[in-house]
N, C-alpha and C positions, 0 to 999 in steps of 0.2 A: 669923456665927460658927457657927450650927447647920449651915448649908450646907457649910462647910469641914469640920466634924467628920464630917458624913455622908459626904462624899467620901473622907475619910481612912479611915473605918471600912470602907467598901465596897472601897477599893483594897487595904488591908491584908488583909482577908478573902479577896479574890480572889488575892492573891499567895501567901498561906498555902495556899489550896486548890490553886493551880497547882503550888507546890513539892511538896505531898503527892502530887499526881497524877504528877508527873515522877519523884519518888522511887519510887513504887510501880511505875511503868513500867520504870524502870532496874533495880529488883530483879527484876522479871519477866524482863527481858532477860538478866540475869546467870544466873538459874536456868535459862532456856532454853539459854543458851550452855554452861552447865556440863553439862547433860544431853544436849546435841546428840551424836548418834552414839554413845550410851553402849553399845549392844549391840556395835557394831563395835569399840569400844575394848577391851571385855572379851574379845572373840574374838581380836583381834590380840595382846593380852597373853598369852593362853593359848597361841596358836600360836607366838609368839616364844619363850616360855619352853621349849616342847617342842623347838624347833629348836636351842637352845643348852644343852640339859639337861646335856650332858657337856662344855660349852665355856664360853667367856667372851666377851662383847660380840657376836661373830658366829662362824660356823664358822671355825675356824683361829685365832681371836683369842687363845685360851688359850695356844697354843703360842708366839705372839709375846711375850706378857706374861711367861710363865715363862722364856723364853730370856734376855730382857734383865735381868729382876730377879735370876735365879739367879747370873749372873756378876758382878752388882754388889752383892749383899747383904753380903759380907764387908767391902768397902770402905765401904759406907754405915754399917755398925755401927762400924767403927774410927773413922771421921771424926766420927761422932755422939758417941762417948765421949771423943775427944781434941781435936777442933777443929770447933766448931760452924759457923764461917764456911765452912770447907772442905766440911762436910756440906751446907750450903745450896747451894753451887755444884755439888757432885756430884749432889744431888737434882734440880736444874734440868736438868743434862745428861742424866741418866737418864730423867726424865719427858719431855723433849723428844724424845729418841731413841725412846722407847716409843710416844709419841703419833704421831710422824711415820711410824713403821713401820705402826701400826694404820691410818693414813689411806691409805698407799700400797698396802697389801695387803688392803684391805677387800673382803669378799664380801657386804656387807650388801645391796647392790642386788639380787643374785640371791635372797638369803634373803627379802627383803621382797616381791619380785615373785611368788615361789612361794607365799607366804602369801596374797596378793591373788587370784592365779589359782585356787588350790586351794579357796578359800572363796567364790568368786564375788563379790568385793568390787568397789567402784568403781575402775576402772583409773586414774582421775585422782588417787587418793589420793597425797599426798606425805608423806615422812617426814624425820626428822632424828635422827641418832644422836650423842649427846654423851658425852664422858668427863669425869666430875665430880671424882673424887679417887682417890689411891693412898695407902694407909697400910701401914706395916710394923711388926712387933712383934719386937724383938730380945730382950726380956726381959719376962715377965709382970708383974714388979714395976714396970717402967717404963710399960707399956701401949702403945697404938697411937701411932705417930709419923707425922705427915702429911708426905709428901715432895712431894705435889702436890694442889692443889684449885683450884676455879674462880677463886679470888682470887690465885693465885700468878702472878708475872710469868713470862712465857714469850717465846720468840722467834717465836711465831705471829702472823700478821697479824690485823687487826681483823675481817676477813670470815671468819676461821677460828675466831672466838671467839663465845661467847654467854653470857648470865648463868648458864647451867646447865653450863658447862664448855667444853672444846675440841670443835669439830665434827669428828667422825670421818667421817661420810658423810651424804648426804641433801641435799634442796633446799628443805625447808620454811622459810619466811622468818620466821615468827612463833611460836616455841616458847613455850608458857605452861602454866600448871597445868591449864587446861581441855583442852588437846589432848595432855597427857602420858599415854602409854599405860603406860609402865614406868619405874620407878625402882628399879634393882636394886643391891644390895651383895653381892658374891660374894667369899668367902674362899678362899685357897689356901695350900698349905704347900710350901715349898722348903727352903732352909737354915734360913729363919725364916718365921714366918707373915706373910701379907699380906692386905689386903682392898682391892678396887677397887669404885667406884660409878659407874654409867653410866645414861643416860636414853634412852628412845625416845619421840619425839613423832610423832604421825600426825594429819593433818587434810586435808580436801579443800580445793582452792583456793577462795578467796572465801567462807570460812566466815562472816565477819562479815555479808556481804550475805545469805547464805542464812538465817542466824538472824534478821536483820532482816526478811527477806521472810516468814518464818514468823510473826513478830510483827506483821505488817502489819495484820491485823484489830484487834489490841489498840491499835496506834498510831492507827488511824482512829477507834476508839471513844473513845479519850482526847481526840483532837482535836475530835471531835463534842461530847463533854461540855464541853470548854473553850469551844467556840463557843457552845453553849447557855447556859452559865453567864454568859459575857460578854453575850450577848443579853438574858438575864433581868435581869442587873444594869443594863445600859444602859436597857432598857425601864422598869425600876422607877425608875431615877433620873430619866428623862425624864418619867414620869408624876408623880413626886413634885414635880419642878420645875414642871410644868404646873399641878398642883393648888395648889402654893404661889403661883404667879403669879395663878391665878384667885381664890384666897382674898384675896391682896393687892388685886387689882383690885376685887373685890366690896366689900372693906372700904372702899376709897377711894370707890367708888360710893355706898355707904350713907352715908358721911360727907357726900358731896356732896348726896345727897337730903335728909339731915337738915337741912343748911343751907338748901338751895334751897326745901324745903317749909316748914320751920319759920319762916323769915323772913316770907313772905307771910301764913302762918296767924296768926302772932303779931301782925302788923300789923293784920290784919282783926279779930282779937279785941279789940285795944286800941281800934280805931276803933269797933267795935260797942258796946263798953262806954261809950265817950264819948257815943255817940248816945242813951244812956239818961239822960244828965244834963239836967236842966231848963234849965240855963244854955246848953248847946250847942243844944238843940232850939229855943230862942227866937232863936238867931242863924243865919239862913238861910245866910249866907256860910260859916260854920264847918261847917254840915251838908253843904253842897255839896262842900266840901273833903274832908270825911271820906268822903262817898259816892264821890268820885273816887279816893281812896286805896284804898277797898275794891274798887272796880271794877278799878283798875290791878293790885292784888295778885292778884285773882281771875283776871285775864287771864294773869298770870305763871304761876300754878298751872296754868291751862288749857294754856298753851304747853308746860310740862314734861310734862304728862300726854300731850298729843298727840304730843310727840317720842318718848316711849317706845312709844306705840301704833303710830306710823308704822314703827318698826323691825320690829315683829311682823307688820305688814300689807303690807310693801313688795313681797313677791314674789307676793302673792295676786291683786291686781287691777292688771294692766298694760294700759294703753290707749295704743298707739302711734299717733301722727298725723304726717302729713307737715308739717314746720314749717321755716321759714327760721331757721337758727341765729342770724343777726344779729338778727332780730326778737325771738326768744325772750330773748336776753341783754339787748337794749336795753330791752324792756318791763320786765324785772325790775329793771334798774339804775335806770330812771326812777322806779319805785315805791319802791325802797330809798333813793333820794336824799332822800326826805322825812325819813328818820330821821337823816340825816347833817347835822349842824349845822356852820356855819363856825366856825373856819377849816379844818375837815377837808374832804376831798374824795373823791369817787368818780367816776371817768371810764371811758368805754368808747369804744374806737376800732373801729368795725365794719369788716369785711372789704369789699373793693371790689366783690365779686360776691355774688349770692344763693347761699346754701349750703342746699339742701333735703335734709332727712333725716327719718327716722322717730324721733320723740321722744315720750315720755310727758310731757305738759305739767306735770302735778302733780309727778311725780318729779323732773323736771329743775329746775323752779322751786324746790322744797324743797332740792334738792342745792346749787344755786348760792347760795340764801339762807343755807344753813348755812356755806358757804365765806366769804361776805361777813361774816356774824356773827363768824366766827372771826378774820378779818383785822382787824376793828375792836376786838373784845373783848379780844384779847391784845396790842394795840398800845398801848404806854405813851408814845408820842411826844406832844409838845405839839401838833404838827400831823400828823394821821393822813392818809395818802394810800393809796388803793387804785386800781390801774389794771387794766382788762381790755382785752385785744385778741386778735385772731385772726390766726394766721399759716398759710401754706400751704407745704408742702415735698413735691415729687414726688407731688402729688395727694392728700396726706394733710393734715389740718387739725389745728391745735393751739390750744386756748383757754387763754390765759394769765391768771392772777389774781395780781397782784403787789402787795405792800405794803411799806411802809418801817418795819416793826416791828422787834422786837429780834432776830429770827432764832432759830435753835435749834441745838443740837449734834447730832452723829450718833446718839447714844444715844436721844434723844427722837425724832428723825426716823424711826427704824426702827419706832417704836411708835405713832405718831400716829393710825394707822387702826385700832388695836385697840379692841375694845369696852370702854367704861368708862374708857379711858385718859385721864388728865388730866396735861398737862405741868406745870401749876402746882398746887401744893397749897394755894395761897392761896384761902381760902373767899370772899374779896372779889370774886374773878373768878367770875361765875355760869357754870353749866353742869353737865351730867351726864356728860360724857365720851362722848357718843353722836353728836355732830355729824359729825365726820370719818368715823366708822364708817358712818354713814348715807350719807355721800358715796360711800364705797367700794362700798356695796351698790348704789347708784344707777348707778354707772359699770359695775358688773358686769352689771346688767340690760341696759344699752345696748351692751355689748361694747366699752366704751372702757377705756383705761388711764390712770393718773396717775403723774407723777413730781414730785419736789420738789427745788427748788434753794434752798438757804438758807445764810446766813452770819451768824454772831453779830454783832450790832450794826448790820447793814445791811438786814436784811429777809428775806422769804421769797417764793418764786414757785412757785405750783402750775401744772403743765402738764397739761391734759386732752387726751390724744391720741385723735383720731377718725380711723379708717382711711377713706381715700378710696374703696376698693372697696366697703366696707360701705354708704356713701352711695349709690353708683351702683346696687348690687343692690337696696337697699331702695326706691329711686325707681322702678326698672324694675318690681319686683313690685307696687308700688302702682298 
């Protein structure tokens, strides 16, 4: 439960931090995009204003607007006062005619290019001129009446429209508030007052990429921060899991030691107390029995202590000797058979040829004895069987230790060589969780490897892999 809460807290914290970082980066991008080419925008706005100071939209635009509106003003006023539907139709015809004439007679290209050239601006700059609205005022009491705006239905095609009105001239594809240079509303007086609104947008091609390129150091720093945060969180989590695992393992180990040491100590204390009784001292048979109990339990304690000491001393004193693998295994099996009582069995099938290699006799013997102890100790069958044999494949040898025990699942299989790990929490099964860890250390010393084949309910087979080349080189060097 704590593990799940910890994961959830770490994940939520990381996501919040990530969202904050992304939001800050986005805001920085928006600010940089808004301020991009600010000086050029101000300059173009001033220059454009001067170029049409006595005109509208572009040079000659005022003449076009005035000529169309002046001849239609009386009809617009009459229809507005008498027939609103007719007024709407007339407004559409007038605005369509006016906008089409502005498009066809546009001089904005020459106006814009002269501004660019005169001020030494980037020749790749693109512009877009849009006409946003037309309003007329027939009577001050009525106020301004819109005859066209960007939402009015017109006969223009979609590629001639934009959210900011009808496109009069220009090639800029993405007009927006960031690249809008001018938004002008100009009033005029003919038969009646009128007011027009138009926009000029200017931007270099690939503005988004250029702004993003300017933001590249910021993006890289944000990415680096995120990677560092992920790394720190991952390292913290792994360290926490490792410490938790070590704590659990040590706790299990201490529980095992408590049982493994307390049982013989308690037995020895009880036996010693009994030896103080007159009745027991006078019975030699009972004395001998108690002495044997004390001796057996003392040997048990001695065995546990030696096992822990062997782990710490294993890499300090290595004494390799040329030994026949068949002989080394057979000698140990014959000695171990004394402890195996019928109907249980321990058998070894030697390889057909002599296998000479460099072995540390003590380390090898202790290793194999631990594996045999393990195969019988954890076997709950009525008849326990352990079989050893050696196989050869392409010059490499393999020592098999096979039992008919209960087997193990994959989760246990992955951990059996860990220090202090015990598959069974049953304190009736003796051990400190060091046997197979010691086996792995011994194999590493000799440069061998081990694999495990197991199936629940059928048994386990340990395979010690011995490289053939290692045998040859060690024999030659010897």
